[in-house]
N, C-alpha and C positions, 0 to 999 in steps of 0.2 A: 528348594530346587533352583539350580543354576539356570539363569536365563541370559541370552545374549541378544545384542542389538547391533545393527549396522548403521553407520552415520557418515554423512558427507562432511569432510573437513577441508578447510583451505590450508594447504601445507606451506605455501609461500605466495606472494602476489601473483595472481594469474594461474595458479596450479592447485588442483584439488585432488582428493583421493577418498576412497571408502575405507573406514576403519571399523573394526569390530570391538565391542566392549561387553563386559558383564554387567547386568542390571541388578540393582539391589531389590530385595523384597519390598513391596509397598507397605508403608506403615498404616495405622488405623485411619488416618486422615489423608491418605494418598491414593492415587489411582495408577494403574498400569494401562497404558494406551497403546494399541496397535495401529500404526498409521495406515490410512487409506490413500490420502492425497496430501501433497503439500504444494505450495505455489512459490514460484520465483518472481519476486517483485523486481523486474528487470532494472529499473533505474537505480534504486538504492543498493540492491544486492550486487549489481555489476560494479558499482563504485567501490563497495566494500571488497569484492573479490579482487579488484585491480590494486588494492592497497591504497585507496584514496582517502582514508580517514585521517585527518590531521591529528597530531599528538594531543592537542588541546581538547579535542572532541571525543577521544577514545572512550572515556567513561560514560559520557552522555549518549554515545551511539551504540553502546552495548545492547544486544537483543535481550529480552527478559530472561531467557534461559540459555544464553550463550555459554559455550564451553571454550576455555582458552582465552588468549589475549590477542589483540590486533597486531602487536609487534612480534608475534610468533605464530604458531599454528592455532587455529580456532574453528569452531563450528557455529555457523550463523544462520539465522532464518527466523521467521515469525508468522508463517501461514501454514498451519498443519491441522488436518482433520483426520480423526481416527475413531476407533471403537474402544470403549472401556472394557478391558478383559477382567480386571480385578479392581475392587474398591467398594465403596458403600453400596448397599443393595439398590438404591435408587438410581445409580449411575451405571451399573454393570449391564453391558449390552447396548448402551446408548451411544449415539454418534455425538462427538464433541469437537469443538474448535479449541485450539491452544496456540499461544504465541511461542511456538517451539521450532527449533531448527529441523533440518531434513534428516530425521532418524526413523528407522523402521519401527522401533518401540521405545517407550520412555516412561519414566516414573516421575510424577510431580504432584504437588498438593491438589487435593480435590477441588478447592476453591479457585484454582488457576485454570480450570476448564469451564467452558460455557456450552450448554446444550444447544445443538443445532435443531431449530424448529422442524417439525415433521414435514412442512411444506417446502423445505429448502433442500435440494439435492446435495449430497456430500461433496460432489465435485465442484459445485458452485460456491460452497461455503468457504473454500480457500480464500475467497476475496474479502472475507470479513474484516481483516486487518486494514485493508485499503479503504473499504467503505467506511470504517470507523474514522479514518483520517478525514474523509470527505464530510462526515457528520460533524466532526470537530470544527472544520473550516466554516461550515454553515452556521454553527453555533457562534463562532467568532464574528461572522459577518452575515447575519440573517438576511436573506432576500426579502424584498417587499413586493406586495402585489403590483404587477405590471412592470417590474424592473427590467431594464435591458442589460443583460449580463453577458460577459464574454469570458471564456476559459481559454487561456493561451497555453498550449501544450496538451496534446491528446494522448498522454500516457495513462497509466492505470489510475492515478489520483485525479488527473484532470477529467477523465471520462466519468469517474464516479461523482465528482462535483457537478458536472454538467447534467447527469441523469437525475440526481436528487434535486438540483435547483429547478429543473424543468417541471417538477411536480408542484411547484408553487403556482397557484392560479394567475394567469395573465403574464407570467414572465416570458421573455423572449431570450433564448439562450443560443449563443453561437460558439462553437468549438473551433479553435484556430490551431493549425499545425502546418509544418513545412512538408509533411508527407501527404500527397493527395489521396493515398490509399485509405487514410483515416476517415475520409468522407463516408465510406461504407459503414464504419463503426458508428459515426455520428448519426447516420440514418437509422441504424438499429436502436440507438439510444433515444431517438425522437427529438434530436436537436439539430440546429443548423450547422453548416460547416463552411469554412473559408480558409484559403491560403493566407499567409500574413499580409501580403500586398493587397488582398481583396477584402480584408476584414472591415466590418462596419465600425465607424467611430461614434463618438458621443455616448459612450456606454456609462451607465450608472455605477457599475462596479466591474472590475476585471480581476479574475483569479489567475495568478501566474503559477504554472506548474512545470514549465519546460526545462528549468535548471540551466538556462543559457542567458548570456548577456543580451543577445539579440531579442530573445523573448521578453525580457524585462523592459528593454527599450520600447518595444512595440506595445507592451501593456500600457506604458505611460502615455503613448501617443493615442491610444484608443479610448481612454477613460475621459468622461466629460468634465467640465469645470466643476470644482468642489467634489469630484468623485474620488474613489478609493481603489487602490491596487492592493490585493491581498496576496502576499508572497508565501507560497507553500513549498517552493523549491528548496532543496538542500544541495549545496554546491561542494561539500567536502572540503578538499584542500585547494580548490580553485578560487581565485579572486575575480570579482566582477566590478565593472564601473557603472555607475548610475548617472545618466545625463540630467543633472539637476539644473543645468543652465538653459534648458529649452522650455518644455511645457510645465515643469514641476511648480515653479513659482507663479508664472503668469496665470495658470489655471487653479492655483491653490489646491494642489493635489495632496493626497495622503497615501503613504505606503506603510502597510502594517504586516506583521508576520503572523502566521498561524502554524502551530506545531502541535502534533498529536501527543507529545509528552506531557502536556498539561491541559486540564479542562478549563475553559474560559470562566472567569469569576462570575459572570452573569448567570451561569447555570450550575456552577460548582457546588453551591450549597444545597442543591436538590438532586444532582446526578453524580454518581461515582463512575469509576472506570468500568466496572462490571455492567452498569446500566448502559453505558455508551456502546460497549461491545454487544450486549444483548439487542440493542436497537439496530445495530448494523446487521446482525444475523436476521432479524425480522425483515429488514428492508430487502434482503436477498431473496425473498419470495418472488421478487420481480424477475421474470425470465430475461428481460433486456440485458441484464448483467452478464449473460452468457457470451455477449459480444466481446468481453474483455479477455476471455480464455482463448488464446490464439494458437495453442499447440500443446502437446504433451509428450513426455518421454518416460521410460521406465527408470526407476530409482538408480539402478546399476549404471545407467548411462550418464549420470550427473557429472563425473569428472571430465567427460568429453563435451557435454552440452553446455556447462557453465562458461567456458572460455568463448564459445560461439555467441552466447547471449551477451557476454560482456563486451565483445568487440563489434557486435551488431551484425555479424554474418548470419545469425539466426534471428530474423526480425520477430519481435514479440511484444505483446502487452504483458499479460500474465502467462507464464509457461507453467503448465501443471505437471507435477511429478506423480507417477502412479506407482504404488507400492505392491510388492508380491502378496498374493492372498495365501492364507495357510493351506 
């Protein structure tokens, strides 16, 4: 039986469209999923939509099930929640998360979907990929009891890092952002908030997620002597300068990267990628994460919504896309 699907494609930098395609029949180890929601990760997807992926990073930055190439038309995304319509009996009818682009229906291997726990609403589960990034960051740089932690950049990743770190007993977490409206988000996440000029100094560790040179500079200013800045930002094709002539040497600071594409060696022999994503989905039982979903639009509006997300005229953390019901 012929099945069709509709998908959002980036036709050229800054321009998108909806395309229709015919789906293959799922094989014995595959599932057919009907999308319920997907999420637009504003920082990364906006950069990709604008054409900001440098040639050297195009292979590394491919989404797991991306169609097309960055130098032509492509379909990109990795936050999709849907219902399994066909597949192994244990999965049919279940709600699953997949690292899949914005498609109304799709076929993929059964082991590429993860079950959404019963206590996690489908609309919140779109955040799983971002919470997974935060889990990886805290595996890279585990908070200690009583740590004074700062997260510079109150975007999706920064907010997730702050919420998870605040769960460690005795930690004091401050979220720093240039947008004073993010104070309300910080309050819902149960952490402190400050504008960059008012942020507390002497921090044991700073997680930087703002993807700006100013944010990285402020992170180096806020961390205590012998402290560490964990860099989670992805800058695409932009170059940034690091002020190594100021606090870096005198305070003996460390700057380290954290990237979700690899599991830290300290846990890698015990945890796989599926384990990490399952953990992220379990953590989304916490209703505080609802603060990160700041708006939603119908799937058919994506060609007009994505440019507004990319240029900032539609402010958002995670913008949720709602798919038509049968």
